[in-house]
N, CA, C, O and the ligand as a Tripos MOL2 file, in Angstrom:
@<TRIPOS>MOLECULE
protein
  277   275    70     0     0
PROTEIN
NO_CHARGES

@<TRIPOS>ATOM
      1 N           6.1240   13.4630    8.3990 N.3       1 MET1
      2 CA          5.2860   12.3510    7.9310 C.3       1 MET1
      3 C           4.5290   12.7780    6.6820 C.2       1 MET1
      4 O           4.0300   13.9010    6.6020 O.2       1 MET1
      5 N           4.4470   11.8810    5.7130 N.am      2 GLN2
      6 CA          3.7600   12.1880    4.4680 C.3       2 GLN2
      7 C           2.6400   11.1860    4.2400 C.2       2 GLN2
      8 O           2.6840   10.0680    4.7520 O.2       2 GLN2
      9 N           1.6500   11.5870    3.4780 N.am      3 THR3
     10 CA          0.5470   10.6870    3.1710 C.3       3 THR3
     11 C           0.4150   10.5460    1.6650 C.2       3 THR3
     12 O           0.4820   11.5340    0.9330 O.2       3 THR3
     13 N           0.2250    9.3070    1.2020 N.am      4 VAL4
     14 CA          0.0250    9.0710   -0.2170 C.3       4 VAL4
     15 C          -1.1500    8.1100   -0.3990 C.2       4 VAL4
     16 O          -1.3480    7.1930    0.3980 O.2       4 VAL4
     17 N          -1.9240    8.3360   -1.4580 N.am      5 THR5
     18 CA         -2.9860    7.3980   -1.7950 C.3       5 THR5
     19 C          -2.6220    6.7290   -3.1120 C.2       5 THR5
     20 O          -2.4140    7.3910   -4.1280 O.2       5 THR5
     21 N          -2.5510    5.4050   -3.0710 N.am      6 ILE6
     22 CA         -2.1700    4.6340   -4.2500 C.3       6 ILE6
     23 C          -3.3800    3.8310   -4.7280 C.2       6 ILE6
     24 O          -3.9970    3.0920   -3.9610 O.2       6 ILE6
     25 N          -3.7040    3.9920   -6.0070 N.am      7 ILE7
     26 CA         -4.8280    3.2510   -6.5870 C.3       7 ILE7
     27 C          -4.3060    1.8770   -7.0180 C.2       7 ILE7
     28 O          -3.3080    1.7780   -7.7320 O.2       7 ILE7
     29 N          -4.9830    0.8380   -6.5810 N.am      8 ILE8
     30 CA         -4.5040   -0.5310   -6.7940 C.3       8 ILE8
     31 C          -5.4820   -1.3090   -7.6750 C.2       8 ILE8
     32 O          -6.6990   -1.2310   -7.5060 O.2       8 ILE8
     33 N          -4.9170   -2.0560   -8.6130 N.am      9 LYS9
     34 CA         -5.7440   -2.8850   -9.4870 C.3       9 LYS9
     35 C          -5.5010   -4.3570   -9.1460 C.2       9 LYS9
     36 O          -4.3580   -4.7660   -8.9460 O.2       9 LYS9
     37 N          -6.5640   -5.1470   -9.0790 N.am     10 GLY10
     38 CA         -6.4060   -6.5830   -8.8880 C.3      10 GLY10
     39 C          -6.9140   -7.1250   -7.5660 C.2      10 GLY10
     40 O          -6.8930   -8.3350   -7.3440 O.2      10 GLY10
     41 N          -7.3740   -6.2380   -6.6760 N.am     11 MET11
     42 CA         -7.9190   -6.7270   -5.4110 C.3      11 MET11
     43 C          -9.3510   -7.2010   -5.6410 C.2      11 MET11
     44 O         -10.1600   -6.5000   -6.2490 O.2      11 MET11
     45 N          -9.6540   -8.4060   -5.1430 N.am     12 THR12
     46 CA        -10.9920   -8.9400   -5.3580 C.3      12 THR12
     47 C         -11.7540   -9.2210   -4.0720 C.2      12 THR12
     48 O         -12.9780   -9.3460   -4.0960 O.2      12 THR12
     49 N         -11.0550   -9.3200   -2.9540 N.am     13 CYS13
     50 CA        -11.7420   -9.6510   -1.7070 C.3      13 CYS13
     51 C         -10.9750   -9.1040   -0.5080 C.2      13 CYS13
     52 O          -9.9160   -8.4950   -0.6580 O.2      13 CYS13
     53 N         -11.5170   -9.3280    0.6720 N.am     14 MET14
     54 CA        -10.8600   -8.8300    1.8790 C.3      14 MET14
     55 C          -9.5130   -9.5170    2.1130 C.2      14 MET14
     56 O          -8.6430   -8.9750    2.7950 O.2      14 MET14
     57 N          -9.3490  -10.7070    1.5470 N.am     15 GLY15
     58 CA         -8.0620  -11.3930    1.6540 C.3      15 GLY15
     59 C          -6.9680  -10.5750    0.9790 C.2      15 GLY15
     60 O          -5.8650  -10.4320    1.5070 O.2      15 GLY15
     61 N          -7.2860  -10.0480   -0.1820 N.am     16 CYS16
     62 CA         -6.3370   -9.1930   -0.9060 C.3      16 CYS16
     63 C          -6.0260   -7.9500   -0.0820 C.2      16 CYS16
     64 O          -4.8680   -7.5610    0.0680 O.2      16 CYS16
     65 N          -7.0700   -7.3420    0.4430 N.am     17 VAL17
     66 CA         -6.9160   -6.1330    1.2560 C.3      17 VAL17
     67 C          -5.9860   -6.4130    2.4320 C.2      17 VAL17
     68 O          -5.0650   -5.6460    2.7140 O.2      17 VAL17
     69 N          -6.2490   -7.5360    3.1150 N.am     18 ASN18
     70 CA         -5.4490   -7.8650    4.2940 C.3      18 ASN18
     71 C          -4.0100   -8.2250    3.9440 C.2      18 ASN18
     72 O          -3.0970   -7.9270    4.7130 O.2      18 ASN18
     73 N          -3.7940   -8.8660    2.7850 N.am     19 SER19
     74 CA         -2.4240   -9.1880    2.3660 C.3      19 SER19
     75 C          -1.6260   -7.9130    2.1740 C.2      19 SER19
     76 O          -0.5070   -7.7890    2.6720 O.2      19 SER19
     77 N          -2.2050   -6.9660    1.4510 N.am     20 ILE20
     78 CA         -1.5020   -5.7120    1.1790 C.3      20 ILE20
     79 C          -1.2390   -4.9660    2.4820 C.2      20 ILE20
     80 O          -0.1510   -4.4370    2.7100 O.2      20 ILE20
     81 N          -2.2620   -4.9380    3.3280 N.am     21 LYS21
     82 CA         -2.1300   -4.2540    4.6070 C.3      21 LYS21
     83 C          -0.9720   -4.8510    5.4180 C.2      21 LYS21
     84 O          -0.1540   -4.1220    5.9780 O.2      21 LYS21
     85 N          -0.9180   -6.1820    5.4700 N.am     22 ALA22
     86 CA          0.1130   -6.8610    6.2630 C.3      22 ALA22
     87 C           1.5130   -6.5780    5.7180 C.2      22 ALA22
     88 O           2.4470   -6.3200    6.4770 O.2      22 ALA22
     89 N           1.6420   -6.6280    4.3950 N.am     23 VAL23
     90 CA          2.9510   -6.3890    3.7710 C.3      23 VAL23
     91 C           3.4180   -4.9560    4.0480 C.2      23 VAL23
     92 O           4.5640   -4.7270    4.4340 O.2      23 VAL23
     93 N           2.5070   -3.9960    3.8440 N.am     24 LEU24
     94 CA          2.8890   -2.5920    4.0260 C.3      24 LEU24
     95 C           3.2310   -2.2720    5.4700 C.2      24 LEU24
     96 O           4.1640   -1.5180    5.7450 O.2      24 LEU24
     97 N           2.4660   -2.8520    6.3930 N.am     25 LYS25
     98 CA          2.7070   -2.5790    7.8110 C.3      25 LYS25
     99 C           4.0690   -3.0800    8.2610 C.2      25 LYS25
    100 O           4.6320   -2.5720    9.2310 O.2      25 LYS25
    101 N           4.6040   -4.0820    7.5560 N.am     26 ASN26
    102 CA          5.9010   -4.6380    7.9260 C.3      26 ASN26
    103 C           7.0810   -3.8510    7.3840 C.2      26 ASN26
    104 O           8.2210   -4.0810    7.7890 O.2      26 ASN26
    105 N           6.8210   -2.9300    6.4780 N.am     27 LEU27
    106 CA          7.9130   -2.1260    5.9280 C.3      27 LEU27
    107 C           8.3330   -1.0780    6.9540 C.2      27 LEU27
    108 O           7.4900   -0.4970    7.6360 O.2      27 LEU27
    109 N           9.6320   -0.8420    7.0600 N.am     28 SER28
    110 CA         10.0580    0.1940    7.9990 C.3      28 SER28
    111 C           9.8230    1.5480    7.3610 C.2      28 SER28
    112 O          10.0690    1.7360    6.1700 O.2      28 SER28
    113 N           9.3500    2.4810    8.1550 N.am     29 GLY29
    114 CA          9.0530    3.8080    7.6590 C.3      29 GLY29
    115 C           7.5780    4.0290    7.4170 C.2      29 GLY29
    116 O           7.1470    5.1450    7.1290 O.2      29 GLY29
    117 N           6.7890    2.9420    7.5370 N.am     30 ILE30
    118 CA          5.3470    3.0600    7.3460 C.3      30 ILE30
    119 C           4.6890    3.2600    8.7120 C.2      30 ILE30
    120 O           4.8610    2.4470    9.6200 O.2      30 ILE30
    121 N           3.9420    4.3410    8.8420 N.am     31 ALA31
    122 CA          3.3180    4.6410   10.1270 C.3      31 ALA31
    123 C           1.8900    4.1250   10.2030 C.2      31 ALA31
    124 O           1.4570    3.6070   11.2320 O.2      31 ALA31
    125 N           1.1530    4.2770    9.0830 N.am     32 GLN32
    126 CA         -0.2510    3.8810    9.1210 C.3      32 GLN32
    127 C          -0.7090    3.4610    7.7340 C.2      32 GLN32
    128 O          -0.3220    4.0680    6.7350 O.2      32 GLN32
    129 N          -1.5310    2.4230    7.6750 N.am     33 VAL33
    130 CA         -1.9930    1.9020    6.3940 C.3      33 VAL33
    131 C          -3.5050    1.7180    6.4340 C.2      33 VAL33
    132 O          -4.0540    1.1440    7.3750 O.2      33 VAL33
    133 N          -4.1620    2.2180    5.3920 N.am     34 GLU34
    134 CA         -5.6080    2.0340    5.2690 C.3      34 GLU34
    135 C          -5.8350    1.4840    3.8590 C.2      34 GLU34
    136 O          -5.5390    2.1640    2.8770 O.2      34 GLU34
    137 N          -6.3540    0.2700    3.7520 N.am     35 VAL35
    138 CA         -6.5980   -0.3110    2.4320 C.3      35 VAL35
    139 C          -8.0850   -0.6030    2.3030 C.2      35 VAL35
    140 O          -8.6950   -1.1830    3.2010 O.2      35 VAL35
    141 N          -8.6660   -0.1900    1.1670 N.am     36 THR36
    142 CA        -10.0910   -0.4500    0.9370 C.3      36 THR36
    143 C         -10.2930   -1.0830   -0.4410 C.2      36 THR36
    144 O          -9.5300   -0.8460   -1.3780 O.2      36 THR36
    145 N         -11.3440   -1.8940   -0.5280 N.am     37 LEU37
    146 CA        -11.6860   -2.5540   -1.7950 C.3      37 LEU37
    147 C         -12.4680   -1.6000   -2.6850 C.2      37 LEU37
    148 O         -12.2860   -1.5800   -3.9020 O.2      37 LEU37
    149 N         -13.3330   -0.8150   -2.0720 N.am     38 GLN38
    150 CA        -14.2110    0.1100   -2.7760 C.3      38 GLN38
    151 C         -14.1320    1.4800   -2.1570 C.2      38 GLN38
    152 O         -14.8020    1.7150   -1.1510 O.2      38 GLN38
    153 N         -13.3550    2.4030   -2.6940 N.am     39 PRO39
    154 CA        -12.5220    2.2820   -3.8880 C.3      39 PRO39
    155 C         -11.2770    1.4270   -3.6110 C.2      39 PRO39
    156 O         -10.8310    1.2950   -2.4710 O.2      39 PRO39
    157 N         -10.7370    0.8590   -4.6810 N.am     40 ALA40
    158 CA         -9.5680   -0.0130   -4.5470 C.3      40 ALA40
    159 C          -8.3140    0.8290   -4.3830 C.2      40 ALA40
    160 O          -7.6680    1.2030   -5.3620 O.2      40 ALA40
    161 N          -7.9800    1.1190   -3.1440 N.am     41 GLN41
    162 CA         -6.8290    1.9810   -2.9030 C.3      41 GLN41
    163 C          -6.2140    1.7680   -1.5380 C.2      41 GLN41
    164 O          -6.8200    1.1830   -0.6400 O.2      41 GLN41
    165 N          -5.0030    2.2560   -1.4070 N.am     42 ALA42
    166 CA         -4.3090    2.2250   -0.1270 C.3      42 ALA42
    167 C          -3.8920    3.6420    0.2070 C.2      42 ALA42
    168 O          -3.2940    4.3350   -0.6160 O.2      42 ALA42
    169 N          -4.2080    4.0660    1.4110 N.am     43 THR43
    170 CA         -3.7400    5.3660    1.8860 C.3      43 THR43
    171 C          -2.7060    5.0890    2.9610 C.2      43 THR43
    172 O          -2.9790    4.4290    3.9640 O.2      43 THR43
    173 N          -1.5220    5.6090    2.7260 N.am     44 ILE44
    174 CA         -0.3800    5.2430    3.5420 C.3      44 ILE44
    175 C           0.2830    6.4900    4.1080 C.2      44 ILE44
    176 O           0.5590    7.4580    3.3990 O.2      44 ILE44
    177 N           0.5250    6.4300    5.4060 N.am     45 GLN45
    178 CA          1.2650    7.5060    6.0520 C.3      45 GLN45
    179 C           2.6760    6.9850    6.2760 C.2      45 GLN45
    180 O           2.8700    5.9500    6.9130 O.2      45 GLN45
    181 N           3.6580    7.7040    5.7510 N.am     46 TYR46
    182 CA          5.0260    7.1920    5.8240 C.3      46 TYR46
    183 C           6.0390    8.2860    6.1210 C.2      46 TYR46
    184 O           5.7720    9.4770    5.9630 O.2      46 TYR46
    185 N           7.2070    7.8390    6.5560 N.am     47 ASP47
    186 CA          8.3060    8.7460    6.8500 C.3      47 ASP47
    187 C           9.2460    8.7330    5.6500 C.2      47 ASP47
    188 O           9.9160    7.7360    5.3840 O.2      47 ASP47
    189 N           9.2860    9.8450    4.9340 N.am     48 SER48
    190 CA         10.0680    9.8950    3.6950 C.3      48 SER48
    191 C          11.5850    9.8010    3.9320 C.2      48 SER48
    192 O          12.3550    9.6790    2.9790 O.2      48 SER48
    193 N          12.0050    9.8580    5.1880 N.am     49 ASN49
    194 CA         13.4240    9.6520    5.4850 C.3      49 ASN49
    195 C          13.7760    8.1720    5.4630 C.2      49 ASN49
    196 O          14.9390    7.8050    5.2950 O.2      49 ASN49
    197 N          12.7760    7.3320    5.6310 N.am     50 ASN50
    198 CA         13.0090    5.8820    5.7210 C.3      50 ASN50
    199 C          12.5570    5.1000    4.5050 C.2      50 ASN50
    200 O          13.0990    4.0320    4.2190 O.2      50 ASN50
    201 N          11.5800    5.6120    3.7920 N.am     51 ILE51
    202 CA         11.0290    4.8640    2.6560 C.3      51 ILE51
    203 C          10.4620    5.8530    1.6460 C.2      51 ILE51
    204 O           9.9820    6.9230    2.0200 O.2      51 ILE51
    205 N          10.5190    5.4920    0.3610 N.am     52 ASN52
    206 CA          9.9200    6.3760   -0.6400 C.3      52 ASN52
    207 C           8.7560    5.6880   -1.3540 C.2      52 ASN52
    208 O           8.5240    4.4900   -1.1900 O.2      52 ASN52
    209 N           8.0420    6.4660   -2.1380 N.am     53 ILE53
    210 CA          6.8250    5.9610   -2.7770 C.3      53 ILE53
    211 C           7.1290    4.7740   -3.6980 C.2      53 ILE53
    212 O           6.3520    3.8210   -3.7680 O.2      53 ILE53
    213 N           8.2540    4.8390   -4.3950 N.am     54 ASP54
    214 CA          8.5940    3.7450   -5.3080 C.3      54 ASP54
    215 C           8.7730    2.4280   -4.5610 C.2      54 ASP54
    216 O           8.3610    1.3740   -5.0440 O.2      54 ASP54
    217 N           9.3830    2.4900   -3.3930 N.am     55 GLN55
    218 CA          9.5630    1.2760   -2.5880 C.3      55 GLN55
    219 C           8.2150    0.7390   -2.0970 C.2      55 GLN55
    220 O           8.0050   -0.4720   -2.0260 O.2      55 GLN55
    221 N           7.3170    1.6510   -1.7640 N.am     56 ILE56
    222 CA          5.9860    1.2500   -1.3190 C.3      56 ILE56
    223 C           5.2360    0.5730   -2.4720 C.2      56 ILE56
    224 O           4.6140   -0.4750   -2.2970 O.2      56 ILE56
    225 N           5.3080    1.1940   -3.6500 N.am     57 LYS57
    226 CA          4.6310    0.6400   -4.8260 C.3      57 LYS57
    227 C           5.2060   -0.7220   -5.1960 C.2      57 LYS57
    228 O           4.4760   -1.6410   -5.5650 O.2      57 LYS57
    229 N           6.5360   -0.8340   -5.0890 N.am     58 GLU58
    230 CA          7.2030   -2.0890   -5.4090 C.3      58 GLU58
    231 C           6.7060   -3.2240   -4.5080 C.2      58 GLU58
    232 O           6.4960   -4.3490   -4.9600 O.2      58 GLU58
    233 N           6.5260   -2.9040   -3.2330 N.am     59 ALA59
    234 CA          6.0570   -3.9120   -2.2770 C.3      59 ALA59
    235 C           4.6560   -4.3930   -2.6540 C.2      59 ALA59
    236 O           4.3390   -5.5740   -2.5180 O.2      59 ALA59
    237 N           3.8220   -3.4670   -3.1290 N.am     60 ILE60
    238 CA          2.4580   -3.8350   -3.5270 C.3      60 ILE60
    239 C           2.4990   -4.7160   -4.7740 C.2      60 ILE60
    240 O           1.7830   -5.7140   -4.8570 O.2      60 ILE60
    241 N           3.3360   -4.3460   -5.7400 N.am     61 VAL61
    242 CA          3.4820   -5.1190   -6.9760 C.3      61 VAL61
    243 C           4.0450   -6.5190   -6.6580 C.2      61 VAL61
    244 O           3.5940   -7.5180   -7.2180 O.2      61 VAL61
    245 N           5.0210   -6.5720   -5.7640 N.am     62 ASP62
    246 CA          5.6120   -7.8540   -5.3700 C.3      62 ASP62
    247 C           4.5850   -8.7680   -4.7000 C.2      62 ASP62
    248 O           4.7190   -9.9920   -4.7230 O.2      62 ASP62
    249 N           3.5710   -8.1660   -4.1120 N.am     63 THR63
    250 CA          2.5130   -8.9500   -3.4580 C.3      63 THR63
    251 C           1.5320   -9.5020   -4.4950 C.2      63 THR63
    252 O           0.7140  -10.3680   -4.1850 O.2      63 THR63
    253 N           1.6210   -8.9930   -5.7330 N.am     64 GLY64
    254 CA          0.8100   -9.5400   -6.8120 C.3      64 GLY64
    255 C          -0.2680   -8.6320   -7.3610 C.2      64 GLY64
    256 O          -1.1980   -9.0920   -8.0230 O.2      64 GLY64
    257 N          -0.1440   -7.3350   -7.0860 N.am     65 PHE65
    258 CA         -1.1720   -6.4090   -7.5540 C.3      65 PHE65
    259 C          -0.5710   -5.3500   -8.4750 C.2      65 PHE65
    260 O           0.6470   -5.2040   -8.5690 O.2      65 PHE65
    261 N          -1.4440   -4.6240   -9.1440 N.am     66 GLU66
    262 CA         -0.9720   -3.5850  -10.0650 C.3      66 GLU66
    263 C          -1.2570   -2.2140   -9.5020 C.2      66 GLU66
    264 O          -2.2360   -2.0040   -8.7860 O.2      66 GLU66
    265 N          -0.3830   -1.2840   -9.8390 N.am     67 ILE67
    266 CA         -0.5500    0.1090   -9.4080 C.3      67 ILE67
    267 C          -1.1360    0.8820  -10.5800 C.2      67 ILE67
    268 O          -0.6560    0.7700  -11.7080 O.2      67 ILE67
    269 N          -2.1710    1.6630  -10.3100 N.am     68 VAL68
    270 CA         -2.8110    2.4510  -11.3720 C.3      68 VAL68
    271 C          -2.1990    3.8390  -11.4680 C.2      68 VAL68
    272 O          -1.9580    4.3310  -12.5700 O.2      68 VAL68
    273 N          -1.9450    4.4750  -10.3370 N.am     69 ASN69
    274 CA         -1.3880    5.8380  -10.4000 C.3      69 ASN69
    275 C           0.0770    5.8860  -10.0520 C.2      69 ASN69
    276 O           0.6790    6.9600  -10.0620 O.2      69 ASN69
    277 CU         -8.6490  -11.5160   -2.5750 Cu       70 CU70
@<TRIPOS>BOND
     1     1     2 1
     2     2     3 1
     3     3     4 2
     4     3     5 am
     5     5     6 1
     6     6     7 1
     7     7     8 2
     8     7     9 am
     9     9    10 1
    10    10    11 1
    11    11    12 2
    12    11    13 am
    13    13    14 1
    14    14    15 1
    15    15    16 2
    16    15    17 am
    17    17    18 1
    18    18    19 1
    19    19    20 2
    20    19    21 am
    21    21    22 1
    22    22    23 1
    23    23    24 2
    24    23    25 am
    25    25    26 1
    26    26    27 1
    27    27    28 2
    28    27    29 am
    29    29    30 1
    30    30    31 1
    31    31    32 2
    32    31    33 am
    33    33    34 1
    34    34    35 1
    35    35    36 2
    36    35    37 am
    37    37    38 1
    38    38    39 1
    39    39    40 2
    40    39    41 am
    41    41    42 1
    42    42    43 1
    43    43    44 2
    44    43    45 am
    45    45    46 1
    46    46    47 1
    47    47    48 2
    48    47    49 am
    49    49    50 1
    50    50    51 1
    51    51    52 2
    52    51    53 am
    53    53    54 1
    54    54    55 1
    55    55    56 2
    56    55    57 am
    57    57    58 1
    58    58    59 1
    59    59    60 2
    60    59    61 am
    61    61    62 1
    62    62    63 1
    63    63    64 2
    64    63    65 am
    65    65    66 1
    66    66    67 1
    67    67    68 2
    68    67    69 am
    69    69    70 1
    70    70    71 1
    71    71    72 2
    72    71    73 am
    73    73    74 1
    74    74    75 1
    75    75    76 2
    76    75    77 am
    77    77    78 1
    78    78    79 1
    79    79    80 2
    80    79    81 am
    81    81    82 1
    82    82    83 1
    83    83    84 2
    84    83    85 am
    85    85    86 1
    86    86    87 1
    87    87    88 2
    88    87    89 am
    89    89    90 1
    90    90    91 1
    91    91    92 2
    92    91    93 am
    93    93    94 1
    94    94    95 1
    95    95    96 2
    96    95    97 am
    97    97    98 1
    98    98    99 1
    99    99   100 2
   100    99   101 am
   101   101   102 1
   102   102   103 1
   103   103   104 2
   104   103   105 am
   105   105   106 1
   106   106   107 1
   107   107   108 2
   108   107   109 am
   109   109   110 1
   110   110   111 1
   111   111   112 2
   112   111   113 am
   113   113   114 1
   114   114   115 1
   115   115   116 2
   116   115   117 am
   117   117   118 1
   118   118   119 1
   119   119   120 2
   120   119   121 am
   121   121   122 1
   122   122   123 1
   123   123   124 2
   124   123   125 am
   125   125   126 1
   126   126   127 1
   127   127   128 2
   128   127   129 am
   129   129   130 1
   130   130   131 1
   131   131   132 2
   132   131   133 am
   133   133   134 1
   134   134   135 1
   135   135   136 2
   136   135   137 am
   137   137   138 1
   138   138   139 1
   139   139   140 2
   140   139   141 am
   141   141   142 1
   142   142   143 1
   143   143   144 2
   144   143   145 am
   145   145   146 1
   146   146   147 1
   147   147   148 2
   148   147   149 am
   149   149   150 1
   150   150   151 1
   151   151   152 2
   152   151   153 am
   153   153   154 1
   154   154   155 1
   155   155   156 2
   156   155   157 am
   157   157   158 1
   158   158   159 1
   159   159   160 2
   160   159   161 am
   161   161   162 1
   162   162   163 1
   163   163   164 2
   164   163   165 am
   165   165   166 1
   166   166   167 1
   167   167   168 2
   168   167   169 am
   169   169   170 1
   170   170   171 1
   171   171   172 2
   172   171   173 am
   173   173   174 1
   174   174   175 1
   175   175   176 2
   176   175   177 am
   177   177   178 1
   178   178   179 1
   179   179   180 2
   180   179   181 am
   181   181   182 1
   182   182   183 1
   183   183   184 2
   184   183   185 am
   185   185   186 1
   186   186   187 1
   187   187   188 2
   188   187   189 am
   189   189   190 1
   190   190   191 1
   191   191   192 2
   192   191   193 am
   193   193   194 1
   194   194   195 1
   195   195   196 2
   196   195   197 am
   197   197   198 1
   198   198   199 1
   199   199   200 2
   200   199   201 am
   201   201   202 1
   202   202   203 1
   203   203   204 2
   204   203   205 am
   205   205   206 1
   206   206   207 1
   207   207   208 2
   208   207   209 am
   209   209   210 1
   210   210   211 1
   211   211   212 2
   212   211   213 am
   213   213   214 1
   214   214   215 1
   215   215   216 2
   216   215   217 am
   217   217   218 1
   218   218   219 1
   219   219   220 2
   220   219   221 am
   221   221   222 1
   222   222   223 1
   223   223   224 2
   224   223   225 am
   225   225   226 1
   226   226   227 1
   227   227   228 2
   228   227   229 am
   229   229   230 1
   230   230   231 1
   231   231   232 2
   232   231   233 am
   233   233   234 1
   234   234   235 1
   235   235   236 2
   236   235   237 am
   237   237   238 1
   238   238   239 1
   239   239   240 2
   240   239   241 am
   241   241   242 1
   242   242   243 1
   243   243   244 2
   244   243   245 am
   245   245   246 1
   246   246   247 1
   247   247   248 2
   248   247   249 am
   249   249   250 1
   250   250   251 1
   251   251   252 2
   252   251   253 am
   253   253   254 1
   254   254   255 1
   255   255   256 2
   256   255   257 am
   257   257   258 1
   258   258   259 1
   259   259   260 2
   260   259   261 am
   261   261   262 1
   262   262   263 1
   263   263   264 2
   264   263   265 am
   265   265   266 1
   266   266   267 1
   267   267   268 2
   268   267   269 am
   269   269   270 1
   270   270   271 1
   271   271   272 2
   272   271   273 am
   273   273   274 1
   274   274   275 1
   275   275   276 2
@<TRIPOS>SUBSTRUCTURE
     1 MET1         2 RESIDUE 1 A MET
     2 GLN2         6 RESIDUE 1 A GLN
     3 THR3        10 RESIDUE 1 A THR
     4 VAL4        14 RESIDUE 1 A VAL
     5 THR5        18 RESIDUE 1 A THR
     6 ILE6        22 RESIDUE 1 A ILE
     7 ILE7        26 RESIDUE 1 A ILE
     8 ILE8        30 RESIDUE 1 A ILE
     9 LYS9        34 RESIDUE 1 A LYS
    10 GLY10       38 RESIDUE 1 A GLY
    11 MET11       42 RESIDUE 1 A MET
    12 THR12       46 RESIDUE 1 A THR
    13 CYS13       50 RESIDUE 1 A CYS
    14 MET14       54 RESIDUE 1 A MET
    15 GLY15       58 RESIDUE 1 A GLY
    16 CYS16       62 RESIDUE 1 A CYS
    17 VAL17       66 RESIDUE 1 A VAL
    18 ASN18       70 RESIDUE 1 A ASN
    19 SER19       74 RESIDUE 1 A SER
    20 ILE20       78 RESIDUE 1 A ILE
    21 LYS21       82 RESIDUE 1 A LYS
    22 ALA22       86 RESIDUE 1 A ALA
    23 VAL23       90 RESIDUE 1 A VAL
    24 LEU24       94 RESIDUE 1 A LEU
    25 LYS25       98 RESIDUE 1 A LYS
    26 ASN26      102 RESIDUE 1 A ASN
    27 LEU27      106 RESIDUE 1 A LEU
    28 SER28      110 RESIDUE 1 A SER
    29 GLY29      114 RESIDUE 1 A GLY
    30 ILE30      118 RESIDUE 1 A ILE
    31 ALA31      122 RESIDUE 1 A ALA
    32 GLN32      126 RESIDUE 1 A GLN
    33 VAL33      130 RESIDUE 1 A VAL
    34 GLU34      134 RESIDUE 1 A GLU
    35 VAL35      138 RESIDUE 1 A VAL
    36 THR36      142 RESIDUE 1 A THR
    37 LEU37      146 RESIDUE 1 A LEU
    38 GLN38      150 RESIDUE 1 A GLN
    39 PRO39      154 RESIDUE 1 A PRO
    40 ALA40      158 RESIDUE 1 A ALA
    41 GLN41      162 RESIDUE 1 A GLN
    42 ALA42      166 RESIDUE 1 A ALA
    43 THR43      170 RESIDUE 1 A THR
    44 ILE44      174 RESIDUE 1 A ILE
    45 GLN45      178 RESIDUE 1 A GLN
    46 TYR46      182 RESIDUE 1 A TYR
    47 ASP47      186 RESIDUE 1 A ASP
    48 SER48      190 RESIDUE 1 A SER
    49 ASN49      194 RESIDUE 1 A ASN
    50 ASN50      198 RESIDUE 1 A ASN
    51 ILE51      202 RESIDUE 1 A ILE
    52 ASN52      206 RESIDUE 1 A ASN
    53 ILE53      210 RESIDUE 1 A ILE
    54 ASP54      214 RESIDUE 1 A ASP
    55 GLN55      218 RESIDUE 1 A GLN
    56 ILE56      222 RESIDUE 1 A ILE
    57 LYS57      226 RESIDUE 1 A LYS
    58 GLU58      230 RESIDUE 1 A GLU
    59 ALA59      234 RESIDUE 1 A ALA
    60 ILE60      238 RESIDUE 1 A ILE
    61 VAL61      242 RESIDUE 1 A VAL
    62 ASP62      246 RESIDUE 1 A ASP
    63 THR63      250 RESIDUE 1 A THR
    64 GLY64      254 RESIDUE 1 A GLY
    65 PHE65      258 RESIDUE 1 A PHE
    66 GLU66      262 RESIDUE 1 A GLU
    67 ILE67      266 RESIDUE 1 A ILE
    68 VAL68      270 RESIDUE 1 A VAL
    69 ASN69      274 RESIDUE 1 A ASN
    70 CU70       277 GROUP 0 **** ****
């Protein structure tokens, strides 16, 4: 299991936080998701055999947000 913290741009409220959380939790290979507004980031525990960071970032971008790191 691996952990990554992704800095996210564009979240303005808990609705944004919950949208990202819901999308990430539905991806296969994601074990745990923690999304916060302040700081604006997502900390994700994932199985690198099932999903990679680029796929995780893509899912966040597809939800309508920007990735900073
Ligand atoms: Cu929002």
